[in-house]
MARBA-3410 file (N, C-alpha, C, O; in Angstrom, 1 decimal):
252
0.8,-1.3,0.0,0.0,0.0,0.1,0.9,1.3,0.0,2.1,1.2,0.3 ~ 0.3,2.3,-0.4,1.2,3.6,-0.4,1.3,4.2,1.0,0.5,3.8,1.8 ~ 2.3,5.1,1.2,2.5,5.7,2.4,2.9,7.3,2.2,3.4,7.7,1.1 ~ 2.8,8.0,3.2,3.3,9.4,3.1,4.4,9.5,4.2,4.1,9.2,5.4 ~ 5.5,10.0,3.9,6.6,10.1,4.8,7.1,11.4,4.8,7.4,12.0,3.8
7.2,11.9,6.0,7.6,13.4,6.2,9.0,13.6,6.5,9.7,12.8,7.1 ~ 9.6,14.7,5.9,11.0,15.2,6.2,11.0,16.6,6.4,10.2,17.4,5.9 ~ 12.0,17.0,7.2,12.2,18.5,7.5,13.3,19.1,6.5,14.5,18.8,6.7 ~ 12.8,19.9,5.6,13.7,20.5,4.6,14.5,21.8,5.2,15.5,22.2,4.5 ~ 14.2,22.3,6.2,15.1,23.5,6.6,16.0,23.1,7.7,15.8,22.2,8.5
17.1,23.8,7.7,18.3,23.5,8.6,17.8,23.6,10.1,17.1,24.5,10.5 ~ 18.3,22.6,10.8,18.1,22.7,12.3,19.2,21.8,12.9,19.3,20.6,12.5 ~ 20.0,22.4,13.7,21.3,21.8,14.2,21.0,21.1,15.6,20.6,21.8,16.5 ~ 21.3,19.9,15.7,21.2,19.0,16.8,22.5,18.4,17.1,23.1,17.7,16.3 ~ 23.1,18.7,18.3,24.4,18.1,18.7,25.5,18.4,17.7,26.4,17.6,17.5
25.4,19.5,17.1,26.4,20.2,16.1,26.1,19.6,14.8,26.9,19.8,13.9 ~ 25.1,18.9,14.5,24.8,18.3,13.2,23.5,18.9,12.5,22.5,19.1,13.3 ~ 23.5,19.1,11.4,22.3,19.6,10.6,21.4,18.5,10.3,21.8,17.6,9.6 ~ 20.2,18.5,10.8,19.3,17.3,10.6,18.3,17.5,9.6,17.3,16.8,9.6 ~ 18.4,18.5,8.7,17.4,18.7,7.6,17.7,17.6,6.6,18.7,16.9,6.4
16.5,17.4,5.9,16.5,16.5,4.7,15.4,16.8,3.7,14.3,16.4,3.9 ~ 15.9,17.6,2.6,14.9,18.3,1.7,14.8,17.4,0.5,15.6,16.4,0.3 ~ 14.0,17.7,-0.4,13.9,16.9,-1.7,15.1,17.0,-2.4,15.4,16.1,-3.1 ~ 15.9,18.2,-2.4,17.2,18.3,-3.0,18.2,17.3,-2.4,18.9,16.7,-3.2 ~ 18.2,17.1,-1.2,19.0,16.1,-0.6,18.8,14.7,-0.9,19.7,13.9,-1.2
17.4,14.4,-0.9,16.8,13.1,-1.2,17.2,12.8,-2.8,17.8,11.7,-3.1 ~ 17.0,13.7,-3.6,17.4,13.4,-5.1,18.8,13.2,-5.2,19.1,12.3,-6.0 ~ 19.6,13.8,-4.6,21.0,13.8,-4.7,21.5,12.3,-4.1,22.3,11.6,-4.8 ~ 21.0,12.0,-3.0,21.5,10.8,-2.3,20.8,9.5,-3.2,21.5,8.6,-3.5 ~ 19.7,9.7,-3.6,19.0,8.5,-4.5,18.3,7.6,-3.5,17.1,7.5,-3.6
19.0,6.9,-2.6,18.4,6.0,-1.7,18.8,6.3,-0.3,20.0,6.4,-0.1 ~ 18.0,6.4,0.7,18.3,6.9,1.9,17.7,6.0,3.1,16.5,5.6,3.0 ~ 18.5,5.6,4.1,17.8,4.9,5.3,16.9,6.0,5.9,17.3,7.1,5.9 ~ 15.7,5.5,6.3,14.7,6.5,7.0,15.0,6.3,8.6,14.1,5.9,9.3 ~ 16.3,6.7,8.9,16.6,6.5,10.4,16.2,7.7,11.1,15.9,8.8,10.6
16.2,7.4,12.4,16.0,8.6,13.4,14.6,8.6,13.9,14.3,9.5,14.6 ~ 13.7,7.8,13.5,12.3,7.8,14.0,12.2,7.3,15.3,12.6,6.2,15.6 ~ 11.6,8.0,16.2,11.6,7.6,17.6,10.1,7.7,18.1,9.9,8.2,19.2 ~ 9.2,7.3,17.3,7.8,7.2,17.6,7.4,5.8,17.4,7.6,5.3,16.3 ~ 6.7,5.1,18.4,6.5,3.7,18.3,5.5,3.3,17.3,5.7,2.2,16.7
4.6,4.1,17.0,3.5,3.8,16.0,4.2,3.8,14.5,4.0,3.0,13.6 ~ 4.9,4.9,14.4,5.6,5.0,13.1,6.7,3.9,12.8,6.9,3.5,11.7 ~ 7.4,3.6,13.9,8.4,2.6,13.9,7.8,1.2,13.7,8.4,0.5,12.9 ~ 6.6,0.8,14.2,5.9,-0.3,13.9,5.4,-0.5,12.5,5.3,-1.6,12.0 ~ 5.1,0.6,11.8,4.6,0.7,10.5,5.8,0.3,9.6,5.7,-0.5,8.7
7.0,0.8,9.9,8.2,0.5,9.1,8.7,-0.8,9.3,9.1,-1.5,8.4 ~ 8.6,-1.3,10.6,9.0,-2.6,10.9,8.1,-3.8,10.4,8.6,-4.9,9.9 ~ 6.8,-3.5,10.4,5.9,-4.7,10.2,5.0,-4.5,9.0,4.5,-5.5,8.4 ~ 4.9,-3.2,8.5,3.8,-3.1,7.4,4.4,-2.7,6.1,3.9,-3.1,5.1 ~ 5.5,-2.0,6.0,6.0,-1.5,4.7,6.7,-2.6,4.0,7.5,-3.4,4.6
6.4,-2.8,2.8,6.9,-3.7,1.9,7.8,-3.2,0.8,7.5,-2.1,0.3 ~ 8.7,-4.0,0.2,9.6,-3.4,-0.9,8.7,-3.1,-1.9,7.8,-3.9,-2.2 ~ 8.9,-2.0,-2.6,8.2,-1.6,-3.7,6.9,-0.8,-3.5,6.3,-0.3,-4.4 ~ 6.6,-0.7,-2.1,5.4,0.2,-1.8,5.7,1.7,-2.3,6.9,2.2,-2.2 ~ 4.7,2.3,-2.7,4.8,3.6,-3.1,4.8,4.7,-2.0,4.2,4.6,-1.0
5.6,5.7,-2.2,5.7,6.8,-1.1,5.5,8.2,-1.5,6.1,8.5,-2.6 ~ 4.8,9.0,-0.9,4.6,10.3,-1.1,5.6,11.0,-0.1,5.5,11.0,1.1 ~ 6.6,11.7,-0.7,7.6,12.5,0.1,7.1,13.8,0.5,6.7,14.6,-0.4 ~ 7.2,14.2,1.7,6.5,15.2,2.2,7.3,16.2,3.0,7.9,15.7,4.0 ~ 7.4,17.5,2.7,8.1,18.5,3.4,7.3,18.9,4.6,6.2,19.3,4.4
7.8,18.8,5.7,7.1,19.2,6.9,7.8,20.2,7.8,9.0,20.5,7.5 ~ 7.2,20.9,8.7,7.8,21.9,9.6,8.5,22.9,8.8,9.7,23.3,9.1 ~ 7.8,23.4,7.8,8.4,24.5,7.0,7.4,25.5,6.6,6.3,25.4,7.0 ~ 7.7,26.6,5.8,6.7,27.6,5.4,5.7,27.0,4.5,4.5,27.5,4.5 ~ 6.1,26.1,3.7,5.0,25.6,2.7,5.1,24.1,2.7,5.8,23.5,1.8
4.4,23.4,3.7,4.4,22.0,3.7,3.7,21.3,2.6,2.6,21.8,2.2 ~ 4.1,20.2,2.2,3.4,19.6,1.0,4.3,18.4,0.4,5.4,18.1,0.8 ~ 3.5,17.8,-0.5,4.2,16.6,-1.2,5.1,17.0,-2.4,4.6,17.6,-3.4 ~ 6.2,16.8,-2.3,7.3,17.3,-3.3,7.8,16.3,-4.2,8.4,16.7,-5.3 ~ 7.6,15.0,-3.8,8.3,13.9,-4.7,7.6,12.6,-4.5,6.9,12.4,-3.5
7.9,11.7,-5.4,7.5,10.4,-5.2,8.7,9.5,-4.9,9.8,9.8,-5.3 ~ 8.5,8.3,-4.3,9.5,7.4,-4.0,8.9,6.1,-3.6,7.7,6.0,-3.5 ~ 9.9,5.2,-3.5,9.4,3.7,-3.1,10.3,3.1,-2.0,11.4,3.5,-1.7 ~ 9.6,2.1,-1.4,10.4,1.4,-0.3,11.4,0.5,-1.1,11.1,-0.2,-2.0 ~ 12.6,0.7,-0.7,13.7,-0.1,-1.3,14.2,-1.2,-0.5,14.6,-2.2,-1.1
14.1,-1.1,0.8,14.4,-2.2,1.7,13.5,-2.3,2.9,13.3,-1.2,3.5 ~ 12.9,-3.3,3.3,12.1,-3.5,4.4,12.8,-3.3,5.7,14.0,-3.3,5.8 ~ 11.9,-3.1,6.8,12.3,-2.9,8.1,13.5,-3.6,8.6,13.6,-4.9,8.6 ~ 14.5,-3.0,9.2,15.7,-3.5,9.9,16.1,-2.5,10.9,15.7,-1.4,10.8 ~ 16.9,-3.0,12.0,17.1,-2.2,13.0,17.8,-0.9,12.9,18.8,-0.9,12.1
17.4,0.2,13.5,17.9,1.5,13.3,19.2,1.6,14.2,19.2,1.9,15.4 ~ 20.3,1.3,13.5,21.6,1.3,14.4,22.0,2.7,14.8,23.0,2.8,15.5 ~ 21.4,3.8,14.4,21.8,5.1,14.8,21.3,5.2,16.3,21.9,6.0,17.0 ~ 20.3,4.4,16.7,19.9,4.6,18.1,20.9,4.2,19.2,20.8,4.7,20.3 ~ 21.9,3.4,18.8,22.9,3.0,19.8,24.2,3.7,19.5,25.3,3.2,20.0
24.3,4.8,18.7,25.4,5.6,18.4,25.3,6.7,19.3,24.5,7.6,19.0 ~ 26.2,6.8,20.3,26.2,7.9,21.3,26.5,9.3,20.6,26.2,10.3,21.2 ~ 27.1,9.3,19.4,27.4,10.6,18.9,26.3,11.0,17.9,26.3,12.2,17.4 ~ 25.4,10.1,17.7,24.1,10.6,16.8,23.1,11.5,17.5,22.9,11.4,18.7 ~ 22.6,12.5,16.8,21.6,13.3,17.4,20.6,12.6,18.1,20.1,13.2,19.1
20.0,11.5,17.8,19.0,11.0,18.4,19.3,9.6,18.9,18.6,8.6,18.8 ~ 20.4,9.5,19.6,20.9,8.4,20.4,19.8,8.0,21.4,19.1,8.9,22.0 ~ 19.5,6.7,21.6,18.7,6.3,22.7,19.4,5.1,23.5,19.6,4.0,23.1 ~ 19.7,5.6,24.8,20.4,4.8,25.7,19.6,3.5,26.1,20.2,2.6,26.6 ~ 18.3,3.4,25.9,17.6,2.3,26.2,17.6,1.3,25.3,16.8,0.3,25.5
18.3,1.3,24.1,18.3,0.3,23.2,19.8,-0.1,22.9,20.7,0.7,23.1 ~ 19.9,-1.3,22.3,21.2,-1.7,22.0,21.1,-2.7,20.8,20.0,-3.1,20.4 ~ 22.3,-3.2,20.4,22.2,-4.1,19.2,21.6,-5.4,19.5,21.0,-6.0,18.5 ~ 21.6,-6.0,20.7,21.0,-7.1,21.1,19.6,-7.0,21.2,18.9,-8.0,21.0 ~ 19.1,-5.9,21.6,17.6,-5.7,21.9,17.3,-4.4,21.2,17.1,-3.4,21.9
17.2,-4.4,19.9,16.8,-3.0,19.2,15.4,-2.7,19.4,14.5,-3.5,19.3 ~ 15.1,-1.4,19.7,13.8,-0.9,19.8,13.3,-0.3,18.5,12.2,-0.6,18.0 ~ 14.3,0.5,17.9,13.9,1.2,16.7,14.2,0.7,15.4,15.3,0.1,15.2 ~ 13.4,0.8,14.5,13.7,0.2,13.1,13.3,1.3,12.0,12.6,2.2,12.2 ~ 14.0,1.0,10.9,14.0,1.9,9.7,13.7,1.0,8.5,13.8,-0.2,8.6
13.5,1.8,7.3,13.4,1.2,6.1,14.4,2.0,5.2,14.8,3.1,5.6 ~ 14.7,1.5,4.0,15.4,2.3,3.0,14.4,2.8,2.0,13.5,2.0,1.5 ~ 14.5,4.1,1.7,13.5,4.7,0.6,14.3,5.2,-0.5,15.4,5.8,-0.3 ~ 13.8,5.0,-1.8,14.4,5.4,-3.1,13.6,6.5,-3.7,12.4,6.4,-3.9 ~ 14.4,7.6,-3.9,13.8,8.6,-4.7,13.4,8.2,-6.1,14.1,7.5,-6.8
12.2,8.7,-6.5,11.8,8.3,-8.0,11.7,9.6,-8.8,12.2,9.6,-9.9 ~ 10.9,10.5,-8.4,10.8,11.8,-9.2,10.1,12.9,-8.4,9.3,12.7,-7.5 ~ 10.4,14.1,-8.9,9.8,15.2,-8.2,8.4,15.4,-9.0,8.2,15.0,-10.1 ~ 7.6,16.2,-8.2,6.3,16.6,-8.7,6.4,18.0,-9.3,6.9,18.9,-8.6 ~ 5.9,18.2,-10.4,6.0,19.6,-11.1,5.3,20.6,-10.3,5.7,21.8,-10.2
4.0,20.2,-9.7,3.2,21.1,-9.0,3.0,20.5,-7.5,1.9,19.9,-7.3 ~ 3.9,20.6,-6.7,3.7,20.0,-5.3,2.5,20.3,-4.8,2.2,21.5,-4.6 ~ 1.6,19.4,-4.4,0.4,19.6,-3.7,0.7,20.1,-2.3,1.3,19.3,-1.5 ~ 0.2,21.3,-1.9,0.6,21.7,-0.5,-0.4,21.3,0.4,-1.5,20.8,0.1 ~ 0.0,21.4,1.7,-1.0,21.1,2.8,-2.3,21.9,2.7,-3.4,21.5,2.9
-2.0,23.3,2.3,-3.1,24.2,2.1,-4.2,23.8,1.2,-5.4,23.9,1.5 ~ -3.6,23.2,0.0,-4.5,22.6,-1.0,-5.3,21.5,-0.5,-6.5,21.5,-0.6 ~ -4.5,20.5,0.1,-5.2,19.4,0.6,-6.3,19.6,1.6,-7.4,19.0,1.5 ~ -6.1,20.6,2.5,-7.1,21.0,3.5,-8.2,21.7,2.8,-9.4,21.7,3.3 ~ -7.9,22.5,1.7,-9.0,23.3,1.0,-9.8,22.4,0.3,-11.1,22.6,0.3
-9.4,21.4,-0.4,-10.1,20.4,-1.1,-11.0,19.6,-0.1,-12.2,19.4,-0.4 ~ -10.4,19.2,1.0,-11.1,18.5,2.0,-12.3,19.2,2.7,-13.1,18.5,3.4 ~ -12.3,20.6,2.6,-13.3,21.4,3.3,-14.4,21.6,2.3,-15.5,22.0,2.7 ~ -14.2,21.5,0.9,-15.2,21.7,0.1,-16.4,20.8,-0.2,-16.1,19.6,-0.3 ~ -17.5,21.2,-0.2,-18.7,20.3,-0.4,-18.7,19.5,-1.7,-19.2,18.4,-1.7
-18.1,20.0,-2.8,-18.2,19.4,-4.0,-16.8,19.6,-4.8,-16.0,20.4,-4.4 ~ -16.6,18.8,-5.8,-15.3,18.9,-6.5,-15.2,20.2,-7.3,-16.0,20.4,-8.2 ~ -14.2,21.0,-7.1,-14.1,22.2,-7.9,-13.6,21.9,-9.4,-12.8,21.0,-9.6 ~ -13.9,22.6,-10.2,-13.5,22.4,-11.7,-12.0,22.5,-11.9,-11.4,21.8,-12.8 ~ -11.4,23.3,-11.1,-9.9,23.4,-11.2,-9.1,22.1,-10.9,-8.0,21.9,-11.4
-9.8,21.1,-10.1,-9.2,19.8,-9.7,-10.2,18.7,-10.2,-10.2,17.6,-9.7 ~ -10.9,19.0,-11.2,-12.0,18.1,-11.6,-11.3,16.8,-12.1,-12.0,15.8,-12.2 ~ -10.2,16.8,-12.5,-9.5,15.5,-13.1,-9.3,14.4,-12.0,-9.0,13.3,-12.4 ~ -9.3,14.8,-10.8,-9.3,13.8,-9.7,-10.6,12.9,-9.5,-10.6,11.8,-9.0 ~ -11.6,13.6,-10.0,-12.9,12.8,-9.8,-13.5,12.8,-8.4,-12.7,13.2,-7.5
-14.7,12.5,-8.3,-15.3,12.4,-7.0,-14.7,11.4,-6.0,-14.6,11.7,-4.8 ~ -14.3,10.3,-6.5,-13.6,9.3,-5.7,-12.3,9.8,-5.2,-11.9,9.5,-4.1 ~ -11.6,10.7,-6.0,-10.3,11.2,-5.5,-10.6,12.2,-4.5,-9.9,12.2,-3.4 ~ -11.6,13.0,-4.6,-11.9,14.1,-3.6,-12.3,13.4,-2.2,-12.0,13.8,-1.2 ~ -13.1,12.3,-2.4,-13.5,11.6,-1.2,-12.3,11.1,-0.5,-12.1,11.2,0.7
-11.4,10.5,-1.3,-10.1,9.9,-0.7,-9.3,10.9,0.0,-8.8,10.5,1.1 ~ -9.2,12.1,-0.5,-8.4,13.1,0.1,-9.2,13.6,1.4,-8.5,14.0,2.3 ~ -10.3,13.7,1.4,-11.1,14.0,2.6,-10.8,13.0,3.7,-10.9,13.3,4.9 ~ -10.5,11.8,3.3,-10.2,10.8,4.4,-8.8,10.6,4.7,-8.5,9.6,5.4 ~ -7.9,11.4,4.2,-6.5,11.2,4.4,-6.2,11.5,5.9,-6.7,12.4,6.5
-5.2,10.6,6.4,-4.7,11.0,7.9,-4.0,12.2,7.8,-3.9,12.8,8.9 ~ -3.5,12.8,6.8,-2.9,14.1,6.7,-3.9,15.2,7.1,-3.5,16.2,7.7 ~ -5.1,15.0,6.8,-6.1,15.9,7.2,-6.7,15.6,8.4,-7.0,16.6,9.2 ~ -7.0,14.4,8.9,-7.7,14.0,10.1,-6.8,13.7,11.2,-7.1,13.7,12.4 ~ -5.5,13.4,10.9,-4.6,13.1,12.1,-3.1,13.5,11.5,-2.3,12.6,11.3
-3.0,14.8,11.4,-1.8,15.3,10.6,-0.5,15.0,11.2,0.4,15.0,10.4 ~ -0.2,14.9,12.5,1.0,15.0,13.1,1.9,13.7,13.0,3.1,13.7,13.2 ~ 1.2,12.6,12.6,1.9,11.3,12.5,2.9,11.4,11.2,2.5,11.7,10.1 ~ 4.2,11.1,11.5,5.2,11.3,10.5,5.3,10.3,9.3,5.6,10.6,8.2 ~ 4.9,9.2,9.6,4.7,8.0,8.6,3.2,7.6,8.6,2.7,6.9,9.5
2.5,7.9,7.5,1.0,7.6,7.4,0.7,6.7,6.3,1.3,6.7,5.3 ~ -0.3,5.7,6.5,-0.8,5.0,5.4,-1.7,5.9,4.6,-2.3,6.8,5.1 ~ -1.7,5.6,3.2,-2.5,6.3,2.3,-3.2,5.3,1.4,-2.6,4.3,1.2 ~ -4.4,5.6,1.0,-5.2,4.7,0.2,-4.7,4.8,-1.3,-4.0,5.9,-1.6 ~ -4.9,3.8,-2.0,-4.5,3.9,-3.4,-5.2,5.0,-4.2,-4.7,5.6,-5.2
-6.4,5.4,-3.8,-7.2,6.4,-4.4,-6.7,7.7,-4.0,-6.8,8.7,-4.8 ~ -6.3,7.9,-2.8,-5.7,9.2,-2.4,-4.4,9.3,-3.1,-4.0,10.4,-3.6 ~ -3.6,8.3,-3.1,-2.2,8.5,-3.7,-2.4,8.8,-5.1,-1.7,9.7,-5.6 ~ -3.2,8.2,-5.9,-3.4,8.6,-7.3,-3.9,10.1,-7.4,-3.5,10.8,-8.3 ~ -4.9,10.5,-6.6,-5.3,11.9,-6.6,-4.3,12.8,-6.4,-4.3,13.9,-7.0
-3.4,12.6,-5.4,-2.3,13.5,-5.0,-1.4,13.6,-6.2,-1.0,14.7,-6.6 ~ -1.0,12.4,-6.9,-0.1,12.5,-8.0,-0.7,13.1,-9.1,0.1,13.9,-9.8 ~ -2.0,13.0,-9.4,-2.6,13.8,-10.5,-2.5,15.3,-10.2,-2.1,16.1,-11.1 ~ -2.7,15.8,-8.9,-2.6,17.1,-8.5,-1.2,17.6,-8.8,-1.0,18.7,-9.2 ~ -0.2,16.8,-8.4,1.2,17.2,-8.6,1.7,17.2,-9.9,2.7,17.9,-10.2
1.0,16.4,-10.8,1.5,16.3,-12.2,0.8,17.3,-13.1,1.5,17.9,-14.0 ~ -0.5,17.5,-12.9,-1.3,18.4,-13.8,-1.5,19.8,-13.3,-1.7,20.7,-14.1 ~ -1.4,20.1,-12.0,-1.6,21.4,-11.5,-2.9,22.1,-11.9,-3.9,21.4,-12.2 ~ -2.9,23.2,-12.1,-4.1,24.0,-12.4,-5.0,24.4,-11.3,-6.1,24.9,-11.5 ~ -4.6,24.1,-10.0,-5.5,24.2,-8.9,-5.0,25.5,-8.0,-5.6,25.9,-7.0
-4.0,26.1,-8.5,-3.5,27.3,-7.8,-4.5,28.3,-7.4,-4.4,28.9,-6.3 ~ -5.5,28.5,-8.3,-6.5,29.5,-8.0,-7.3,29.2,-6.8,-8.0,30.1,-6.3 ~ -7.3,28.0,-6.4,-8.2,27.6,-5.2,-7.6,28.1,-4.0,-8.2,28.1,-3.0 ~ -6.4,28.6,-4.0,-5.7,29.0,-2.8,-5.6,30.6,-2.8,-5.5,31.2,-3.8 ~ -5.5,31.2,-1.7,-5.4,32.6,-1.6,-4.1,33.1,-2.3,-3.1,32.4,-2.2
-4.1,34.2,-2.9,-3.0,34.8,-3.6,-1.9,34.9,-2.5,-2.1,35.1,-1.3 ~ -0.6,34.7,-3.0,0.5,34.8,-2.0,0.7,36.3,-1.5,0.7,37.2,-2.4 ~ 0.8,36.5,-0.3,0.9,37.9,0.2,-0.3,38.2,1.0,-0.4,39.2,1.8 ~ -1.4,37.4,0.7,-2.5,37.7,1.5,-2.5,36.8,2.7,-2.0,35.7,2.8 ~ -3.2,37.4,3.7,-3.3,36.7,5.0,-4.2,35.5,4.9,-5.3,35.5,4.4
-3.7,34.4,5.4,-4.4,33.1,5.3,-4.1,32.3,6.5,-3.2,32.5,7.2 ~ -4.9,31.2,6.7,-4.7,30.3,7.9,-3.5,29.6,7.7,-3.1,29.0,6.6 ~ -2.7,29.6,8.8,-1.4,28.9,8.7,-1.5,27.5,8.5,-2.4,26.8,9.1 ~ -0.6,26.9,7.6,-0.5,25.5,7.4,0.7,24.8,8.0,1.0,23.6,7.9 ~ 1.4,25.7,8.7,2.5,25.1,9.4,2.2,24.0,10.4,1.0,23.9,10.8
3.1,23.1,10.8,2.7,22.0,11.5,3.3,21.7,12.9,4.5,22.1,13.3 ~ 2.5,21.1,13.7,3.1,20.8,15.0,3.8,19.6,15.0,3.5,18.7,14.1 ~ 4.8,19.3,15.8,5.6,18.1,15.8,4.7,17.0,15.9,3.6,17.0,16.4 ~ 5.3,15.8,15.4,4.7,14.5,15.3,4.6,13.8,16.7,5.6,13.6,17.4 ~ 3.4,13.5,17.1,3.2,12.6,18.2,2.3,11.5,17.8,1.4,11.7,17.0
2.4,10.3,18.4,1.6,9.3,18.0,1.0,8.6,19.2,1.6,8.1,20.1 ~ -0.3,8.6,19.2,-1.0,8.1,20.3,-0.3,8.2,21.7,0.1,9.3,22.0 ~ -0.1,7.0,22.4,0.6,7.1,23.5,2.1,7.1,23.5,2.8,7.0,24.5 ~ 2.5,7.1,22.3,4.1,6.9,22.0,4.7,8.3,22.1,4.0,9.3,21.9 ~ 6.0,8.3,22.5,6.7,9.5,22.5,6.8,10.2,21.3,6.4,9.6,20.3
7.2,11.4,21.2,7.2,12.2,20.0,8.1,11.5,18.9,9.1,10.9,19.2 ~ 7.6,11.6,17.8,8.4,10.9,16.7,9.6,11.7,16.4,9.5,12.9,16.1 ~ 10.7,11.0,16.5,12.0,11.6,16.2,12.3,11.8,14.8,11.6,11.3,14.0 ~ 13.3,12.5,14.4,13.7,12.9,13.2,14.3,11.7,12.4,15.1,11.0,12.9 ~ 13.9,11.7,11.2,14.8,10.7,10.3,15.9,11.6,9.9,15.8,12.7,9.6
17.2,10.9,10.0,18.4,11.5,9.5,19.1,10.5,8.5,18.8,9.4,8.5 ~ 20.0,11.1,7.9,20.7,10.2,6.8,22.2,10.2,7.1,23.1,10.2,6.3 ~ 22.4,10.2,8.5,23.9,10.1,8.9,24.4,8.8,8.6,25.6,8.7,8.4 ~ 23.6,7.7,8.4,24.0,6.3,8.3,24.1,6.0,6.8,23.6,4.9,6.4 ~ 24.7,6.8,6.0,24.7,6.6,4.5,25.6,5.4,4.2,26.6,5.3,4.8
25.2,4.7,3.1,26.1,3.6,2.7,27.3,4.1,2.0,27.5,5.3,1.8 ~ 28.2,3.2,1.8,29.5,3.7,1.2,29.5,4.4,-0.1,30.3,5.3,-0.4 ~ 28.5,4.1,-0.9,28.3,4.8,-2.1,28.0,6.3,-2.0,28.2,7.1,-3.0 ~ 27.5,6.7,-0.9,27.1,8.1,-0.7,28.4,8.8,-0.3,29.3,8.2,0.4 ~ 28.6,10.1,-0.7,29.7,10.8,-0.5,30.0,11.1,0.9,29.0,11.2,1.6
31.2,11.4,1.4,31.5,11.8,2.7,30.6,12.8,3.1,30.0,12.8,4.2 ~ 30.6,14.0,2.2,29.8,15.2,2.7,28.3,14.7,3.0,27.7,15.1,4.0 ~ 27.7,14.0,2.1,26.3,13.5,2.3,26.2,12.7,3.6,25.3,13.0,4.4 ~ 27.1,11.7,3.8,26.9,10.8,4.9,27.2,11.5,6.2,26.9,10.9,7.2 ~ 27.8,12.7,6.3,28.2,13.3,7.5,27.1,14.2,7.9,27.1,14.7,9.0
26.1,14.4,7.0,25.0,15.4,7.3,23.8,14.7,7.7,23.2,14.0,6.9 ~ 23.3,14.9,9.0,22.0,14.5,9.4,20.9,15.1,8.7,20.8,16.3,8.5 ~ 19.9,14.1,8.4,18.8,14.7,7.6,17.6,14.4,8.3,17.4,13.3,8.7 ~ 16.8,15.4,8.6,15.6,15.3,9.4,14.3,14.9,8.6,14.0,15.5,7.5 ~ 13.7,13.8,9.0,12.7,13.3,8.2,11.3,13.2,8.9,10.3,12.8,8.2
11.1,13.6,10.1,9.7,13.2,10.5,9.0,14.1,11.5,8.2,13.6,12.2 ~ 9.1,15.4,11.5,8.2,16.1,12.4,6.9,16.4,11.7,6.9,16.9,10.6 ~ 5.9,16.0,12.3,4.5,16.2,11.7,3.8,17.4,12.1,4.1,18.1,13.1 ~ 2.9,17.6,11.2,2.1,18.9,11.4,0.8,18.5,12.2,0.3,17.4,12.1 ~ 0.3,19.4,13.0,-0.9,19.2,13.7,-1.9,20.1,13.0,-1.6,20.7,12.0
-3.1,20.2,13.7,-4.1,20.9,13.1,-4.0,22.4,13.0,-4.7,23.1,12.3 ~ -2.9,23.0,13.8,-2.8,24.4,13.6,-1.4,24.7,13.3,-1.0,24.4,12.2 ~ -0.6,25.3,14.1,0.8,25.8,13.6,1.8,24.8,13.9,1.7,23.9,14.8 ~ 2.8,24.8,13.0,3.9,23.9,13.0,5.0,24.6,14.0,5.1,25.8,13.9 ~ 5.6,23.9,14.9,6.6,24.5,15.8,7.5,23.3,16.2,7.3,22.2,15.9
8.6,23.7,16.8,9.6,22.7,17.2,8.9,21.6,18.2,8.0,21.9,19.0 ~ 9.5,20.5,18.0,8.9,19.3,18.7,8.8,19.6,20.2,9.7,20.3,20.8 ~ 7.6,19.2,20.9,7.2,19.6,22.3,7.5,18.6,23.2,7.7,18.9,24.4 ~ 7.7,17.2,22.9,7.8,16.3,24.0,9.4,16.2,24.2,10.1,17.1,24.6 ~ 9.9,14.9,23.9,11.3,14.7,24.2,12.2,15.7,23.2,13.3,16.1,23.6
11.7,16.1,22.1,12.6,16.8,21.2,12.9,18.1,21.7,14.1,18.5,21.8 ~ 11.9,18.9,22.2,12.2,20.3,22.6,12.8,20.3,24.0,13.4,21.3,24.3 ~ 12.5,19.3,24.8,13.0,19.2,26.3,14.5,18.9,26.4,15.3,19.4,27.2 ~ 15.0,18.0,25.5,16.4,17.7,25.5,17.0,17.5,24.3,18.0,16.8,24.2 ~ 16.5,18.2,23.2,17.0,18.1,21.9,17.0,16.6,21.4,18.0,16.1,21.1
16.0,16.1,21.3,15.7,14.7,21.0,16.7,13.8,20.4,17.9,14.1,20.0 ~ 16.3,12.7,20.4,16.9,11.5,19.9,18.0,11.1,20.8,18.6,10.1,20.5
END
């Protein structure tokens, strides 16, 4: 099944390392471990549910204009996130070790950018409309219904989210065909913020960032030394620094 996976594109330094991971970083690397996630629900999805070849919507989170910027696929199924027992890593977790791993990750392969990245503002606007607008008529009524049911709309803060096939196809059409820009307020006009709150999942601790510090040998030294932030999610109102473990002790 398809998934939506969030990354933080703007620079943020944790333990002296920049944990950002933008679509530019992703495209340059090609395939990246989705390491650094410290939310149990998101971890369980990667460990137990994601399968090689699954489709992924790559989403920019915790930024000025959150939205889906690229398409990707799962390249490797769940395996232990070894960054959790690396004391020098920004999201080290002293409660886990090699013999009893708690955190898991997958490898994700970049596929292509979307020419017209569907923003969170667009998704929320479509979800609020009683009928399908002409500007996005090509997604069909089933597509609109699928978007209204997305976790991104109804439970925004989780950083790794399941997506129905219908919602995935609708988002891809929006990102490929465009033409929906007039549905949103003109830039410069005051509008409701689409910034996101940090990811928290049910009773689990706040979802930690995905980073790409654990790059494979084929990745350049420059890329492998740079932590890449993948998972702070948006909430129903404003996006802001992580509020649980993340903001209290600079997470992970």
